[in-house]
Structures are given as C-alpha cells and as structure tokens.
C-alpha positions as CSV (number, residue, x, y, z in Angstrom):
1,X,0.0,0.0,0.0
2,X,1.3,3.5,-0.9
3,X,1.8,6.0,1.9
4,X,-0.8,8.3,0.2
5,X,-3.4,5.5,0.2
6,X,-2.8,5.0,4.0
7,X,-3.9,8.7,4.7
8,X,-7.4,9.5,5.9
9,X,-9.8,10.4,3.0
10,X,-9.9,14.1,3.9
11,X,-6.1,14.3,3.8
12,X,-6.0,12.5,0.5
13,X,-8.5,14.9,-1.0
14,X,-6.5,17.9,0.1
15,X,-3.3,16.5,-1.4
16,X,-5.1,15.6,-4.7
17,X,-6.5,19.2,-4.9
18,X,-3.0,20.7,-4.2
19,X,-1.5,18.5,-6.9
20,X,-4.1,19.5,-9.4
21,X,-3.6,23.2,-8.6
22,X,0.2,23.0,-8.8
23,X,0.0,21.0,-12.0
24,X,-1.8,24.0,-13.7
25,X,0.9,26.5,-12.6
26,X,3.9,27.4,-14.8
27,X,7.2,26.2,-13.4
28,X,9.2,28.6,-11.3
29,X,11.6,30.5,-13.4
30,X,15.3,30.7,-12.8
31,X,17.4,33.9,-13.3
32,X,16.1,36.3,-15.9
33,X,17.2,35.3,-19.4
34,X,19.3,37.9,-21.2
35,X,17.6,40.0,-23.8
36,X,18.6,42.6,-26.4
37,X,17.7,46.2,-25.9
38,X,14.2,47.2,-26.9
39,X,13.7,50.2,-29.2
40,X,12.8,52.4,-26.2
41,X,15.8,51.4,-24.1
42,X,19.2,53.1,-24.2
43,X,22.8,52.6,-23.1
44,X,24.9,55.4,-21.6
45,X,28.7,54.8,-21.7
46,X,31.1,56.4,-19.2
47,X,34.5,57.0,-20.6
48,X,36.8,54.4,-19.0
49,X,40.4,53.5,-19.4
50,X,42.4,51.2,-21.6
51,X,46.0,49.9,-21.5
52,X,48.3,48.2,-24.0
53,X,49.2,44.7,-23.0
54,X,52.6,43.1,-23.2
55,X,51.5,40.9,-26.1
56,X,50.6,44.0,-28.2
57,X,46.9,44.0,-27.6
58,X,44.6,46.5,-25.8
59,X,42.7,45.8,-22.6
60,X,39.6,48.0,-22.3
61,X,37.2,48.8,-19.5
62,X,33.6,49.2,-20.5
63,X,31.2,50.9,-18.1
64,X,27.6,51.4,-19.3
65,X,24.1,52.0,-17.8
66,X,21.1,50.6,-19.5
67,X,17.8,52.4,-18.9
68,X,14.4,53.3,-20.3
69,X,13.4,57.0,-20.2
70,X,10.2,57.9,-18.2
71,X,8.4,61.2,-18.3
72,X,7.2,62.2,-14.8
73,X,6.9,65.9,-15.1
74,X,4.9,66.0,-11.9
75,X,8.1,65.0,-10.0
76,X,10.0,67.9,-11.7
77,X,7.3,70.3,-10.5
78,X,7.6,69.0,-6.9
79,X,11.4,69.2,-7.0
80,X,11.3,72.7,-8.5
81,X,9.1,73.9,-5.7
82,X,11.5,72.4,-3.1
83,X,14.2,74.5,-4.7
84,X,12.0,77.6,-4.7
85,X,11.7,77.6,-8.5
86,X,8.7,78.5,-10.5
87,X,9.1,76.6,-13.7
88,X,6.5,78.7,-15.6
89,X,8.5,81.9,-14.9
90,X,11.9,80.5,-15.9
91,X,13.3,81.6,-19.2
92,X,13.0,79.0,-21.9
93,X,16.8,78.3,-21.7
94,X,16.7,77.9,-17.9
95,X,13.6,75.6,-18.1
96,X,15.3,73.5,-20.7
97,X,18.5,73.2,-18.6
98,X,16.4,72.1,-15.6
99,X,14.5,69.5,-17.6
100,X,17.6,68.1,-19.2
101,X,19.5,67.7,-16.0
102,X,16.7,66.0,-14.2
103,X,15.6,63.8,-17.1
104,X,17.7,60.8,-16.3
105,X,16.5,60.7,-12.7
106,X,13.1,59.6,-14.0
107,X,14.7,56.7,-16.0
108,X,14.2,53.1,-15.0
109,X,17.3,50.8,-14.9
110,X,16.9,47.8,-17.1
111,X,18.1,44.4,-15.9
112,X,19.2,41.4,-18.0
113,X,20.0,43.4,-21.2
114,X,22.9,42.6,-23.5
115,X,24.3,44.1,-26.7
116,X,27.3,43.7,-28.9
117,X,30.2,46.1,-29.2
118,X,32.2,47.1,-32.3
119,X,35.6,48.7,-31.8
120,X,36.7,51.4,-34.2
121,X,39.6,50.1,-36.3
122,X,39.6,46.6,-34.8
123,X,38.1,43.4,-36.2
124,X,35.7,41.3,-34.3
125,X,32.7,41.9,-32.1
126,X,32.2,41.3,-28.4
127,X,29.0,40.6,-26.4
128,X,28.5,42.3,-23.1
129,X,27.4,40.4,-19.9
130,X,23.8,41.0,-18.9
131,X,23.1,44.3,-17.1
132,X,22.5,44.0,-13.4
133,X,19.5,45.0,-11.4
134,X,20.9,48.5,-11.3
135,X,21.2,48.6,-15.1
136,X,25.0,48.5,-15.0
137,X,27.3,46.7,-17.4
138,X,30.9,46.6,-16.3
139,X,33.3,44.5,-18.3
140,X,37.0,44.2,-19.2
141,X,37.7,43.2,-22.7
142,X,41.0,42.5,-24.7
143,X,41.0,43.3,-28.4
144,X,43.7,43.3,-31.1
145,X,45.4,46.6,-31.3
146,X,43.3,48.8,-33.6
147,X,44.8,50.0,-36.9
148,X,44.7,53.6,-35.8
149,X,47.2,56.4,-35.2
150,X,49.7,55.3,-32.6
151,X,49.4,58.8,-31.0
152,X,45.6,58.3,-30.5
153,X,44.6,58.7,-26.8
154,X,41.1,57.2,-27.3
155,X,39.7,53.8,-28.3
156,X,36.1,54.4,-29.5
157,X,33.4,51.8,-29.9
158,X,29.6,51.6,-30.4
159,X,26.8,49.4,-29.4
160,X,25.1,47.0,-31.9
161,X,21.7,46.3,-30.4
162,X,20.0,44.4,-33.2
163,X,20.9,42.3,-36.3
164,X,22.6,44.7,-38.7
165,X,21.4,47.8,-36.8
166,X,24.1,50.2,-35.7
167,X,22.8,52.7,-33.1
168,X,25.5,55.3,-33.2
169,X,23.9,57.4,-30.5
170,X,25.1,54.6,-28.1
171,X,28.8,55.4,-28.6
172,X,31.5,55.1,-26.0
173,X,35.2,55.6,-25.6
174,X,38.0,54.6,-23.4
175,X,41.1,56.6,-22.6
176,X,44.3,54.8,-23.6
177,X,46.8,55.2,-20.7
178,X,50.5,54.5,-21.3
179,X,52.3,52.3,-18.9
180,X,54.4,55.2,-17.5
181,X,53.6,58.9,-17.0
182,X,51.6,61.1,-14.8
183,X,47.9,60.5,-14.0
184,X,45.9,63.4,-12.5
185,X,43.0,62.2,-10.5
186,X,40.7,65.2,-10.0
187,X,37.6,65.7,-8.0
188,X,34.9,67.7,-9.8
189,X,32.5,69.5,-7.4
190,X,34.2,72.6,-5.8
191,X,37.5,71.5,-7.3
192,X,37.0,72.3,-11.0
193,X,33.3,73.3,-10.8
194,X,31.7,75.7,-8.4
195,X,29.0,73.7,-6.6
196,X,28.9,74.8,-3.0
197,X,28.6,71.3,-1.6
198,X,28.5,72.4,2.0
199,X,25.2,74.4,1.4
200,X,22.6,71.8,0.3
201,X,20.2,74.1,-1.3
202,X,22.9,76.0,-3.2
203,X,24.4,72.7,-4.3
204,X,21.1,71.5,-5.8
205,X,20.5,74.8,-7.5
206,X,24.0,74.9,-8.9
207,X,23.6,71.3,-10.1
208,X,20.1,71.4,-11.6
209,X,19.2,75.0,-12.3
210,X,22.2,77.2,-13.0
211,X,24.9,77.2,-15.5
212,X,28.0,75.3,-14.4
213,X,30.8,77.6,-13.5
214,X,34.5,76.5,-13.6
215,X,36.6,77.4,-10.6
216,X,39.2,80.1,-11.3
217,X,42.3,79.1,-13.1
218,X,41.9,75.3,-12.9
219,X,41.3,74.7,-16.7
220,X,44.5,76.6,-17.6
221,X,46.4,74.8,-14.8
222,X,45.3,71.4,-16.1
223,X,46.1,72.3,-19.7
224,X,49.6,73.2,-18.5
225,X,49.9,69.7,-17.0
226,X,48.5,68.1,-20.1
227,X,51.5,69.5,-22.2
228,X,53.8,67.0,-20.4
229,X,53.9,63.8,-22.6
230,X,51.9,60.8,-21.4
231,X,49.9,62.8,-18.9
232,X,46.3,61.6,-18.5
233,X,43.3,62.9,-16.5
234,X,40.7,60.9,-14.5
235,X,37.7,62.8,-13.2
236,X,36.4,61.3,-10.0
237,X,33.1,62.4,-8.3
238,X,30.4,61.1,-6.0
239,X,27.9,62.6,-8.5
240,X,25.5,60.0,-9.8
241,X,25.8,58.6,-13.3
242,X,22.7,60.5,-14.4
243,X,24.7,63.7,-14.4
244,X,27.3,62.4,-16.8
245,X,26.0,64.1,-19.9
246,X,25.9,67.5,-18.2
247,X,29.4,67.0,-16.6
248,X,30.9,65.8,-19.9
249,X,29.6,69.0,-21.6
250,X,31.0,71.1,-18.8
251,X,34.5,69.5,-19.1
252,X,34.5,70.1,-22.8
253,X,33.0,73.6,-22.8
254,X,35.2,74.9,-20.0
255,X,38.3,73.7,-21.9
256,X,39.5,71.1,-19.4
257,X,41.6,68.2,-20.8
258,X,39.4,65.2,-21.7
259,X,39.7,62.2,-19.4
260,X,38.1,59.1,-18.1
261,X,35.1,59.8,-15.7
262,X,34.3,57.8,-12.6
263,X,30.9,58.6,-11.1
264,X,28.7,57.0,-8.5
265,X,26.1,54.4,-9.5
266,X,22.7,55.5,-10.8
267,X,20.5,56.7,-8.0
268,X,17.1,57.9,-7.1
269,X,15.8,61.2,-5.7
270,X,16.0,59.7,-2.2
271,X,19.7,58.9,-2.5
272,X,20.7,61.9,-4.6
273,X,23.0,63.2,-1.9
274,X,25.4,60.5,-0.8
275,X,26.5,60.1,2.8
276,X,30.1,61.0,3.6
277,X,31.0,57.3,4.0
278,X,29.4,56.4,0.6
279,X,31.4,59.2,-1.1
280,X,34.6,58.1,0.6
281,X,34.1,54.4,-0.2
282,X,33.5,55.3,-3.9
283,X,36.5,57.5,-4.3
284,X,38.9,55.1,-2.5
285,X,37.7,52.2,-4.6
286,X,38.3,54.1,-7.9
287,X,41.7,55.4,-6.8
288,X,42.9,51.9,-5.7
289,X,41.7,50.4,-9.0
290,X,43.6,53.0,-11.0
291,X,46.7,52.5,-9.0
292,X,46.5,48.7,-9.5
293,X,45.8,49.0,-13.2
294,X,48.7,51.3,-13.9
295,X,51.5,50.1,-11.5
296,X,54.3,52.1,-13.2
297,X,52.6,55.4,-13.3
298,X,52.7,58.2,-10.7
299,X,49.6,60.0,-9.6
300,X,48.7,63.6,-8.7
301,X,45.6,63.9,-6.5
302,X,43.6,67.2,-6.7
303,X,40.5,67.9,-4.5
304,X,39.0,70.5,-2.2
305,X,38.5,70.9,1.5
306,X,34.6,70.9,1.3
307,X,34.4,67.2,2.2
308,X,36.9,64.4,2.8
309,X,39.4,64.8,0.0
310,X,42.3,65.7,2.2
311,X,41.7,62.7,4.4
312,X,41.1,60.3,1.5
313,X,44.2,61.5,-0.4
314,X,46.4,61.3,2.8
315,X,45.2,57.7,3.3
316,X,46.2,56.8,-0.3
317,X,49.6,58.5,0.2
318,X,50.3,56.5,3.3
319,X,49.3,53.2,1.5
320,X,51.2,54.0,-1.7
321,X,54.0,56.4,-0.7
322,X,56.1,55.9,-3.8
323,X,53.2,56.4,-6.2
324,X,51.9,59.8,-5.3
325,X,53.7,62.7,-7.0
326,X,51.7,65.5,-5.4
327,X,48.4,66.3,-3.5
328,X,46.7,69.7,-4.1
329,X,43.7,70.8,-2.1
330,X,41.6,73.8,-3.0
331,X,40.5,75.7,0.1
332,X,36.8,76.3,0.3
333,X,36.5,76.3,4.1
334,X,38.8,79.2,5.0
335,X,41.6,77.0,6.4
336,X,45.2,77.3,5.4
337,X,47.8,74.6,5.5
338,X,48.5,75.3,9.2
339,X,45.0,74.3,10.3
340,X,44.6,71.5,12.8
341,X,42.7,69.4,10.3
342,X,45.6,69.3,7.9
343,X,48.1,68.6,10.7
344,X,46.0,65.5,11.6
345,X,45.3,64.4,8.1
346,X,48.9,64.7,6.8
347,X,50.7,63.7,10.0
348,X,53.9,61.9,9.0
349,X,53.6,62.8,5.3
350,X,56.4,64.9,3.8
351,X,55.2,68.5,3.7
352,X,56.6,68.9,0.2
353,X,54.2,66.3,-1.1
354,X,51.0,68.3,-0.4
355,X,49.7,71.8,-0.6
356,X,46.5,73.8,0.2
357,X,45.9,76.6,-2.4
358,X,43.4,79.5,-2.2
359,X,40.0,79.0,-3.7
360,X,40.2,82.0,-6.0
361,X,43.1,80.8,-8.0
362,X,44.8,77.6,-9.1
363,X,48.2,76.3,-7.9
364,X,51.2,77.3,-9.9
365,X,52.5,74.6,-12.1
366,X,56.0,73.4,-11.3
367,X,58.3,70.5,-11.8
368,X,56.9,68.6,-8.8
369,X,53.7,68.0,-10.7
370,X,55.2,66.2,-13.6
371,X,58.0,64.2,-12.0
C-alpha cells in the first residue's frame, strides 16, 4: 500500500487538490534570461580606461548604464518647488536646462540586457554580460590593437543592439593610458566646478538650475599639466551617473583636458546626496583600482576641503608612498595649511608632497607636478 493511500480520506482529497492546482501552474523561473535592448531602451557609456598589454593588444574597461526613459513631469514640479523655483516663470533656456539635468533621474534601470560592441579600427565583435538590477554593465575586454594612429589617446566603440542595426547614439570611448607617465585624479565639485557642496540648497540649484561655473584658473592649470607627454586625466566624483551628460559637456566647454570619468552608480531622488562614507568608499575604490591597473605610473591627486578629499588622499599617500607625485587641495573652508585638520590628516607625510591653495586661483605649475 502506498503512503498516500494510507492517509485519511480528507487528507488524500487535500493532497489531490493541491497536486491539481500545482499542475496547472507554470514552473518557477530561474534567473532572468538575457535580452537585447528594446527600441525604447538606451545605453549610456562612461569614458573608462584602456591599457596596452605586453603581447601588443589592448585591454579596455567598459562601463555602461542601460535604462528606459520615463516622463514624470509632476516630480519635476515638486522638485522645483522644493528648490524655490517656478518653472513657468523661468526663461526657456533655464527651463530646458532644468528638464535636461533632471531627465535621467526619472529613468528606469533595465536588468538582463545585452548588446554587442564594435571597436573602431579593430576586427571582431564582443557581447556584453547582462546588465545587473541597477542597469549597470561593467566588463573588461581584450582586443587586437586597432589599426589607428599610434598617437591616439582614445579607443572608440559603439553598441550594436539588433541584427545589422548600428545605433550610433550609443557610442562610447576609453582613454588609452601608457604604462608610464603622470595621471591626474581630479575631484569635480568645488575642485574644478563651483558647486557649494556644503550648502545643500545652493548645491542643488548649482547642479540642476544654474549654468555650471568653472573654478578660477583650474582649466588653464590642467592644460599646462597636459602638455607634459603621457599625462592623463581621471575625473572622480560622487555625483551619480545620471549627471554624466551635463558634466561631460562642462569639461569640454570649460576647456579642461578630456579624461576618463568615474561617477557613482545610478541613484534615485532619495539617495541623490550620498553620505560621507558612501562618497569616501566610492573614491577610495576608484583610486585603488587606477593604482592597480597602472602600477608604473605616478599620480597627482587634486581635490578640495569641502568634504573628505584631504583625508582620502592622505590615506592613499600612506598606503602607496612611492606612487603619489603630489596632492593639491583647493581651500573652500577658509583654512590654510596650518589648520589643525591638515596637521592631523597629513601627519607623518612629507610637507613637500602636499599643498593647500586658495579658492580664488589655481596652484602654480612646477616641476613637482610632472615628475
């Protein structure tokens, strides 16, 4: 006799009913199957880095965010009221600026999406891993060295999202970084762009409503550094990835040298302003990765005193004392190099390795920046 037959009639009936019910249900699904991008989905590429390999190939970092645009103008109105803005009374240019900078904060991240990549000047095509729940695609690929000018600083590529369909608006590029030379890791907010991070309302207005203003002298200072052969720039910020288009336009329009850009993950309105520990963790992770990827290069670290840049950079200098060429901190808090904060942060670090410069001008270029 089966164990089921030995059960009381009422129990057997319940089991039979459950079996019939479960038999009519679809089987439980495993992980989401990868899918190609739909026509209303997009891929935004951050400029990463690339490095020549010993066997004459090129190793490239790809960083993308896959999303679908949403139009939630009611949220824009609420956010504008929070900032004390009347969208109806803004000039057309100001209203357009506000809408453009907030647009990607309405987007929905798309999970499980894949696409193929074609690399300019190189044969072959690569398929990305599926995007994560946050819409991010992060991969490292090795390709044959492209048939391009040896002096080129960029490897460009584009997404292929359907059979034979090249969507050139989904273009990306990676900065080719030589094995040796100087890498300038630069903060953005209040270092090269006036943001006023320490005043929350002013920061939000400067981010979403006002024209971006470069800080005095910094673009010319960076251009002077860029004249040294094999110098590369890496812009590091806790700003979310949704602000990348506006920040890229700013770097270009303010005449800063182009460089890789390392922003925080895509975020929501609720997590728009990161906690100090979140910002610190993000910056340290990026710096450590750059140091590991380019072990023979020296690094200059440029930031400001508005948040934790001095403490972060001092920690890096202690961990990698032979790798740091110089640390430059823009003063936005009214403290000079003799302040107690700097004495604590840079305790035990050679005073010639770091400087605090006034907020109304850039540091003077010298040989120490290009050693």
